[in-house]
C-alpha positions as CSV (number, residue, x, y, z in Angstrom):
1,M,15.1,-34.2,-2.4
2,F,11.6,-32.7,-3.0
3,L,10.9,-32.6,0.8
4,L,14.3,-31.1,1.4
5,T,13.8,-28.3,-1.1
6,L,10.3,-27.7,0.3
7,S,11.8,-27.4,3.8
8,L,14.5,-25.0,2.6
9,S,11.8,-22.8,1.0
10,A,9.9,-22.7,4.3
11,I,13.0,-21.8,6.2
12,I,13.9,-18.9,3.8
13,D,10.3,-17.7,4.0
14,F,10.5,-17.8,7.7
15,L,13.7,-15.8,7.8
16,V,12.4,-13.0,5.6
17,A,8.9,-12.9,7.0
18,G,9.7,-10.6,10.0
19,Q,6.7,-9.8,12.3
20,E,3.2,-11.2,12.3
21,M,4.2,-14.5,10.8
22,T,1.4,-16.8,9.6
23,F,1.4,-20.1,7.8
24,N,0.2,-19.9,4.2
25,E,-1.2,-23.2,2.9
26,Y,-1.1,-21.9,-0.6
27,G,2.7,-22.1,-0.4
28,I,2.5,-25.9,-0.1
29,V,0.1,-26.0,-3.0
30,R,2.5,-23.9,-5.0
31,A,5.4,-26.3,-4.3
32,F,3.5,-29.3,-5.4
33,A,2.2,-27.4,-8.5
34,E,5.8,-26.6,-9.4
35,A,6.7,-30.2,-9.2
36,A,3.7,-31.3,-11.3
37,V,4.3,-28.6,-13.9
38,F,8.0,-29.6,-14.1
39,A,7.2,-33.3,-14.5
40,G,4.8,-32.5,-17.3
41,A,7.3,-30.1,-19.0
42,I,10.1,-32.6,-18.9
43,I,7.9,-35.2,-20.5
44,V,7.0,-32.7,-23.3
45,A,10.6,-31.6,-23.6
46,G,11.7,-35.3,-23.8
47,G,9.5,-36.2,-26.8
48,R,11.3,-38.9,-28.7
49,M,13.6,-39.6,-25.7
50,A,11.1,-41.6,-23.8
51,A,13.4,-44.6,-23.9
52,L,16.1,-42.7,-22.0
53,P,16.2,-42.9,-18.2
54,L,13.7,-40.2,-17.1
55,S,14.5,-40.9,-13.5
56,R,18.1,-39.7,-14.0
57,A,16.9,-36.4,-15.4
58,L,14.5,-35.9,-12.5
59,A,17.2,-36.8,-10.0
60,D,19.6,-34.3,-11.6
61,F,17.0,-31.6,-11.6
62,L,16.2,-32.1,-7.9
63,A,19.9,-32.1,-7.1
64,I,20.4,-28.9,-8.9
65,I,17.4,-27.3,-7.2
66,F,18.5,-28.5,-3.8
67,L,22.0,-27.0,-4.3
68,F,20.4,-23.8,-5.6
69,R,18.1,-23.5,-2.6
70,L,20.9,-24.3,-0.2
71,L,23.1,-21.7,-1.7
72,T,20.3,-19.2,-1.6
73,L,19.7,-19.9,2.1
74,D,23.4,-19.4,2.9
75,L,23.4,-16.1,1.1
76,V,20.3,-14.9,2.9
77,A,21.8,-15.9,6.3
78,L,25.1,-14.3,5.6
79,Y,23.5,-11.2,4.4
80,L,21.0,-10.7,7.2
81,L,23.0,-11.6,10.3
82,P,25.7,-8.9,10.1
83,I,23.0,-6.2,9.5
84,N,19.9,-6.5,11.7
85,G,19.4,-10.2,12.2
86,F,16.7,-12.3,10.8
87,G,13.3,-10.9,9.8
88,Q,14.8,-7.5,8.6
89,L,14.9,-8.0,4.8
90,D,13.5,-4.6,3.8
91,Y,13.3,-3.2,0.3
92,Y,16.8,-1.8,0.1
93,R,18.5,-5.0,1.3
94,Y,16.1,-7.0,-0.9
95,A,17.2,-4.9,-3.9
96,A,20.8,-5.3,-3.1
97,W,20.4,-9.1,-2.8
98,T,18.3,-9.4,-6.0
99,P,21.3,-9.2,-8.5
100,L,22.9,-12.1,-6.6
101,N,19.6,-14.0,-7.0
102,Y,19.6,-13.3,-10.7
103,L,23.2,-14.6,-11.0
104,L,22.1,-17.8,-9.2
105,M,19.1,-18.1,-11.6
106,A,21.5,-17.7,-14.6
107,W,23.8,-20.4,-13.1
108,L,20.8,-22.7,-12.6
109,Y,19.7,-22.3,-16.2
110,F,23.3,-22.9,-17.5
111,A,23.6,-26.0,-15.2
112,M,20.4,-27.4,-16.4
113,W,21.4,-26.7,-20.0
114,R,24.6,-28.7,-19.5
115,A,22.7,-31.5,-17.8
116,G,20.3,-31.7,-20.7
117,R,23.1,-31.9,-23.2
118,Q,24.8,-34.7,-21.3
119,L,21.6,-36.7,-21.0
120,W,20.4,-36.4,-24.5
121,N,23.4,-35.4,-26.6
122,G,23.1,-36.7,-30.1
123,Q,19.4,-37.4,-29.8
124,L,18.3,-33.8,-30.2
125,R,20.4,-30.8,-30.9
126,L,18.3,-28.5,-28.7
127,A,17.9,-31.0,-25.9
128,G,19.8,-28.9,-23.4
129,L,17.8,-25.7,-24.1
130,R,14.5,-27.7,-23.9
131,F,15.5,-29.4,-20.7
132,A,16.6,-26.0,-19.1
133,A,13.3,-24.4,-20.2
134,A,11.3,-27.3,-18.8
135,G,13.1,-26.8,-15.5
136,I,12.6,-23.0,-15.4
137,L,9.0,-22.9,-16.5
138,P,7.5,-24.0,-13.2
139,L,9.2,-21.0,-11.5
140,L,7.4,-18.7,-13.9
141,L,4.1,-20.4,-14.6
142,V,3.0,-21.2,-11.1
143,P,1.9,-18.0,-9.2
144,F,4.4,-17.6,-6.3
145,Q,3.2,-18.0,-2.8
146,P,5.5,-18.2,0.3
147,I,4.9,-20.9,2.8
148,V,5.3,-18.4,5.7
149,L,3.8,-14.9,5.3
150,G,4.9,-11.9,7.4
151,Y,5.3,-8.2,7.5
152,N,8.4,-8.2,5.4
153,S,7.2,-10.8,2.9
154,N,7.7,-9.1,-0.5
155,W,6.5,-12.2,-2.3
156,Q,4.7,-10.2,-5.1
157,R,8.1,-9.1,-6.4
158,L,8.9,-12.7,-7.1
159,D,5.8,-13.6,-9.0
160,A,6.1,-13.4,-12.8
161,W,2.4,-12.9,-13.1
162,H,2.4,-9.9,-10.7
163,L,5.6,-8.5,-12.3
164,G,4.0,-8.8,-15.7
165,R,0.9,-7.0,-14.6
166,S,2.9,-4.3,-12.9
167,A,4.9,-3.8,-16.1
168,L,1.7,-3.5,-18.1
169,L,0.2,-1.0,-15.7
170,A,3.5,1.0,-15.8
171,L,3.0,1.5,-19.5
172,Q,-0.5,2.9,-18.8
173,R,0.3,5.4,-16.1
174,D,2.5,8.4,-15.5
175,T,6.0,7.7,-14.2
176,G,6.0,6.6,-10.6
177,A,2.3,6.9,-10.3
178,Q,1.8,3.9,-8.0
179,E,5.4,2.8,-7.4
180,T,6.1,2.3,-3.7
181,S,9.5,3.3,-2.5
182,Y,10.6,2.2,1.0
183,R,13.0,4.4,2.9
184,D,15.1,3.8,5.9
185,P,14.7,6.5,8.6
186,P,17.6,8.9,8.9
187,P,20.3,8.2,11.5
188,Q,19.0,10.8,13.9
189,Y,15.5,9.4,13.8
190,D,14.7,8.0,17.3
191,I,12.0,5.4,16.8
192,E,11.5,4.6,20.5
193,A,11.1,8.3,21.4
194,A,8.6,8.8,18.6
195,L,6.6,5.8,19.8
196,Y,6.3,7.0,23.4
197,R,5.5,10.5,22.1
198,Q,2.3,9.4,20.5
199,P,-0.1,9.6,23.5
200,K,1.1,13.2,24.2
201,L,0.5,14.2,20.6
202,I,-2.9,12.7,20.6
203,D,-3.9,14.4,23.8
204,E,-2.6,17.7,22.5
205,A,-4.6,17.3,19.3
206,L,-7.8,16.5,21.1
207,A,-7.3,19.2,23.7
208,G,-7.0,21.8,20.9
209,L,-10.5,21.0,19.5
210,R,-13.1,23.7,20.0
211,P,-16.5,22.6,21.3
212,S,-19.5,22.8,19.1
213,P,-21.9,25.7,19.6
214,K,-25.3,24.7,20.7
215,N,-27.3,26.1,17.7
216,Q,-24.7,26.0,14.9
217,P,-23.9,22.7,13.1
218,Q,-20.2,22.3,12.5
219,I,-17.8,20.3,10.3
220,Y,-15.0,18.3,12.0
221,F,-12.1,17.3,9.8
222,V,-9.6,14.4,10.2
223,G,-6.9,14.1,7.6
224,M,-4.7,11.0,7.4
225,A,-1.6,10.6,5.3
226,A,-1.2,6.9,5.9
227,S,1.8,6.1,3.7
228,D,5.3,7.5,4.0
229,A,6.2,6.0,0.6
230,Q,5.8,9.3,-1.2
231,D,5.9,12.9,0.0
232,V,2.7,13.7,-2.0
233,F,0.5,12.2,0.7
234,R,2.0,14.5,3.4
235,R,1.7,17.6,1.2
236,E,-1.8,16.6,0.1
237,V,-3.3,16.1,3.6
238,I,-1.8,19.4,4.9
239,S,-3.2,21.3,1.9
240,A,-6.6,19.6,2.3
241,Q,-6.7,20.8,5.9
242,D,-6.0,24.3,4.9
243,I,-8.8,24.3,2.3
244,M,-11.2,22.7,4.7
245,D,-10.4,25.3,7.3
246,E,-11.0,28.1,4.9
247,R,-14.0,26.8,2.9
248,F,-15.8,24.7,5.6
249,G,-14.9,26.5,8.8
250,T,-13.0,23.6,10.4
251,S,-10.3,25.8,12.0
252,G,-9.9,24.6,15.5
253,R,-11.9,21.5,14.7
254,S,-9.4,19.7,12.4
255,V,-6.8,17.1,13.2
256,L,-4.0,15.6,11.1
257,L,-2.3,12.2,11.3
258,I,0.8,11.9,9.1
259,N,3.3,9.1,8.5
260,S,6.5,11.0,7.8
261,Y,9.7,11.5,9.8
262,D,9.5,15.2,8.7
263,T,6.5,15.8,10.8
264,I,6.7,13.2,13.5
265,A,8.0,15.7,16.2
266,R,4.7,17.7,16.0
267,T,2.1,15.4,14.4
268,A,0.9,12.0,15.6
269,L,1.5,9.0,13.4
270,A,-1.2,7.9,11.0
271,S,-1.8,4.5,12.6
272,R,-5.0,2.6,13.2
273,T,-4.7,3.1,17.0
274,N,-4.2,6.8,16.7
275,L,-7.1,7.2,14.2
276,E,-9.4,5.2,16.6
277,M,-8.4,7.5,19.5
278,I,-8.9,10.6,17.4
279,L,-12.3,9.5,16.2
280,E,-13.4,8.7,19.8
281,G,-12.2,12.0,21.0
282,I,-14.0,13.9,18.2
283,G,-17.1,11.9,18.9
284,K,-17.1,13.2,22.4
285,A,-16.3,16.8,21.5
286,M,-18.8,17.2,18.7
287,D,-22.6,17.3,18.9
288,R,-23.5,14.0,17.2
289,R,-27.1,15.1,16.5
290,K,-26.1,18.0,14.2
291,D,-22.3,18.0,13.5
292,V,-20.6,16.2,10.6
293,L,-17.3,14.4,10.4
294,V,-15.2,14.6,7.2
295,L,-12.5,11.9,7.2
296,F,-9.9,12.1,4.5
297,I,-7.4,9.3,4.0
298,T,-4.8,9.4,1.3
299,S,-2.4,6.6,0.7
300,H,-1.6,3.7,-1.6
301,G,-4.2,0.9,-1.7
302,S,-5.2,-2.4,-3.0
303,K,-8.5,-4.2,-3.0
304,G,-9.9,-4.1,0.5
305,L,-6.8,-2.4,2.0
306,L,-5.4,1.0,2.6
307,S,-1.6,1.0,3.0
308,V,-0.3,2.2,6.4
309,T,3.5,2.6,6.5
310,A,5.8,4.7,8.6
311,P,9.6,4.7,8.7
312,G,10.9,2.3,11.3
313,F,7.4,1.1,12.4
314,S,5.4,-2.0,11.8
315,L,1.8,-0.8,11.5
316,N,-1.5,-2.6,10.9
317,Q,-3.2,-1.9,7.5
318,I,-6.7,-0.4,7.2
319,T,-9.4,-2.7,6.0
320,P,-13.0,-1.9,5.3
321,D,-14.3,-3.9,8.3
322,W,-11.9,-2.3,10.7
323,L,-12.7,1.2,9.5
324,A,-16.4,0.5,9.8
325,Q,-15.9,-0.8,13.4
326,A,-13.8,2.2,14.4
327,L,-16.4,4.6,13.1
328,K,-19.1,2.7,14.9
329,K,-17.1,2.7,18.1
330,S,-16.8,6.5,17.9
331,A,-20.6,6.8,17.8
332,I,-20.2,9.6,15.2
333,K,-23.5,9.5,13.2
334,H,-23.1,11.9,10.3
335,K,-20.0,11.2,8.1
336,V,-18.3,12.1,4.9
337,L,-15.6,9.7,4.0
338,I,-13.0,10.7,1.3
339,L,-10.7,7.9,0.4
340,S,-7.9,8.7,-2.1
341,A,-6.1,5.4,-3.0
342,C,-6.1,2.7,-5.6
343,H,-9.1,0.4,-5.4
344,A,-10.7,2.6,-2.8
345,G,-14.1,1.8,-4.1
346,S,-13.8,-1.6,-2.5
347,F,-14.4,0.1,0.9
348,I,-17.9,1.3,-0.1
349,P,-20.0,-1.9,0.7
350,A,-18.7,-2.1,4.3
351,L,-19.1,1.6,5.1
352,S,-22.3,2.6,3.4
353,D,-25.4,3.5,5.3
354,A,-28.0,6.3,5.3
355,D,-25.9,8.7,7.4
356,T,-22.7,8.3,5.3
357,L,-21.4,9.9,2.1
358,I,-18.4,8.2,0.6
359,L,-16.2,9.6,-2.1
360,T,-13.4,7.4,-3.5
361,A,-10.6,8.0,-5.9
362,A,-11.1,4.8,-7.9
363,H,-13.4,1.9,-8.6
364,A,-12.9,-1.2,-6.6
365,D,-11.0,-2.8,-9.6
366,R,-9.1,0.3,-10.8
367,T,-6.0,2.2,-9.8
368,S,-5.8,5.9,-9.2
369,F,-2.9,8.2,-10.3
370,G,-0.6,11.0,-9.2
371,C,1.4,9.3,-6.3
372,S,4.9,10.6,-6.8
373,N,7.4,12.6,-4.8
374,E,7.4,15.4,-7.3
375,R,3.6,16.2,-7.0
376,D,1.8,18.3,-4.4
377,W,-1.5,16.4,-5.0
378,T,-2.7,13.1,-6.2
379,Y,-5.1,13.4,-9.2
380,F,-8.1,12.9,-6.9
381,G,-7.0,15.3,-4.2
382,D,-6.1,17.9,-6.8
383,A,-9.4,17.6,-8.6
384,L,-11.6,17.5,-5.5
385,F,-9.9,19.8,-2.9
386,N,-7.7,22.0,-5.0
387,N,-10.3,22.6,-7.7
388,A,-13.8,21.6,-7.1
389,F,-14.1,22.6,-3.4
390,K,-13.0,26.1,-4.4
391,N,-16.1,26.4,-6.6
392,T,-18.7,24.7,-4.4
393,R,-19.3,23.4,-0.9
394,S,-21.7,20.7,-2.1
395,F,-19.9,17.4,-1.7
396,P,-21.8,15.6,-4.5
397,D,-21.4,18.6,-6.9
398,A,-17.7,18.8,-6.1
399,F,-17.3,15.1,-6.7
400,A,-19.1,15.4,-10.1
401,E,-16.8,18.2,-11.1
402,A,-13.7,16.4,-9.9
403,K,-14.6,13.2,-11.7
404,K,-15.0,15.1,-15.0
405,L,-11.6,16.8,-14.4
406,I,-9.9,13.5,-13.6
407,E,-11.4,11.9,-16.8
408,K,-10.0,14.8,-18.8
409,W,-6.5,14.4,-17.3
410,E,-6.5,10.6,-17.7
411,G,-7.7,10.9,-21.3
412,E,-5.0,13.3,-22.2
413,Q,-2.4,10.9,-20.9
414,G,-4.0,7.8,-22.3
415,L,-4.4,6.2,-18.8
416,T,-6.9,3.6,-17.9
417,P,-9.8,5.5,-16.2
418,S,-9.7,5.3,-12.4
419,D,-13.5,5.7,-12.4
420,P,-14.0,7.5,-9.0
421,Q,-17.0,6.3,-7.0
422,I,-19.6,8.0,-4.8
423,F,-22.2,6.6,-2.4
424,A,-24.7,9.1,-1.0
425,G,-26.7,8.0,2.0
426,S,-30.2,9.4,1.9
427,A,-30.1,11.0,5.4
428,I,-26.6,12.6,5.0
429,T,-27.5,13.9,1.6
430,E,-30.6,15.8,2.9
431,M,-28.7,17.1,5.9
432,L,-25.8,18.5,3.8
433,K,-28.2,20.2,1.4
434,A,-29.4,22.4,4.3
435,F,-26.0,22.7,6.1
436,P,-25.2,26.3,7.0
437,F,-21.6,26.5,5.8
438,P,-19.7,29.6,7.0
439,S,-19.1,32.5,4.6
440,T,-15.7,33.4,5.9
441,K,-12.7,31.6,7.4
442,S,-13.0,31.1,11.1
443,T,-10.1,31.9,13.5
444,P,-8.3,28.9,15.1
445,D,-7.7,28.7,18.8
446,V,-4.0,27.9,18.2
447,A,-2.3,29.5,15.3
448,R,-0.4,27.2,13.0
449,P,2.1,28.0,10.2
450,P,0.7,28.7,6.8
451,I,0.5,25.6,4.6
452,A,3.3,26.8,2.3
453,A,5.6,27.4,5.3
454,Q,4.9,23.9,6.7
455,I,5.7,22.2,3.4
456,A,8.8,24.4,2.7
457,D,10.1,23.7,6.3
458,D,9.6,20.0,5.8
459,D,11.3,19.9,2.5
460,F,14.2,22.1,3.8
461,R,14.8,19.6,6.6
462,R,15.1,16.8,4.1
463,G,17.7,18.7,2.1
464,R,15.5,19.3,-0.9
């Protein structure tokens, strides 16, 4: 029975995994841990009932679990096949299926309570409740791990420890600060056409770059809104480009990558491949001896990862090692990296060198705030671009001012400090001190709509 339930778990994990499936050995460990914790819990719950047939209780439990997993498998299969087939269990379908899962869990608990009453009726009044609790505890106490991992594996939503931590963090942050919402693309959204349009959009973006004058150092700006989960990332990166063009003279030398179906017709996706191509193109357009790249990435994040999501696409996530290799491949020497995401400080060790300045929205072990559809900026983007950069062109000074402002906002709302981090390489620090920033906004080669018009047009198209 145990092997059958283990097999059913693997099959369910396989069905919901989707793309990029990998075997997860911790899933096997989890299954055996559940069995071990259950056996111990039954012994504790039995107490004075040691003389009763424990094997009967274990057999009943395994039979119940087997039926539960079998019924679950049937529901998953029936639910997925009429829609998009296996491997397509996205958030909305998962959310719709979750109430059924809760009903099954309630049925499981009730069935185990009845089994306990039948086994030990008369020996202990609360035998049924204790037996049911002993059977449910393993599902809660053992951290959940699927046997098969994949792109669609939302396994963290099933882990009581993760859910408890998320609930605790939710009490410490503003509403929707880091809640990821997954959206289906609209019916008119042509994913295939969008995919094949990417090379053309990249070529157009690179072709529009102005060359670097021989005797005048320049700033080149790349803004990347890597997550489509909230509109704030799109708004923030467009606004940041506008401020960089005005304050740092990047007009005609700035490129945006955005994951949003509102901008996909005119702006390339914020994917790893597109970012790598843009970096290589800018590396060829700029004078690597004197020019500086400012790379701004805004998204959700976790330790060692920046989230990359786009409607209808399965995209690879950004890791510190990958970003370090992409920058190395571009041969761009002087860099300012601005990472606005939770746990962004975890990227510093892999990216730090003498020619790199790194500004992150949070410490490696902390979350950042302000990720919601209602906002125009995240806390970090607002403090740095929308406030500090309007007062100074010094990146270290702007960071110091932004950090104080963020600490003030977080303190007023009783939030756990995000603790923004900075790494200042010695060579880039000296170079930026003497950098001849322009005194006025330069004129771009190709006119683009004002920032307010772009955002208003995007929101209008979405029916806001």
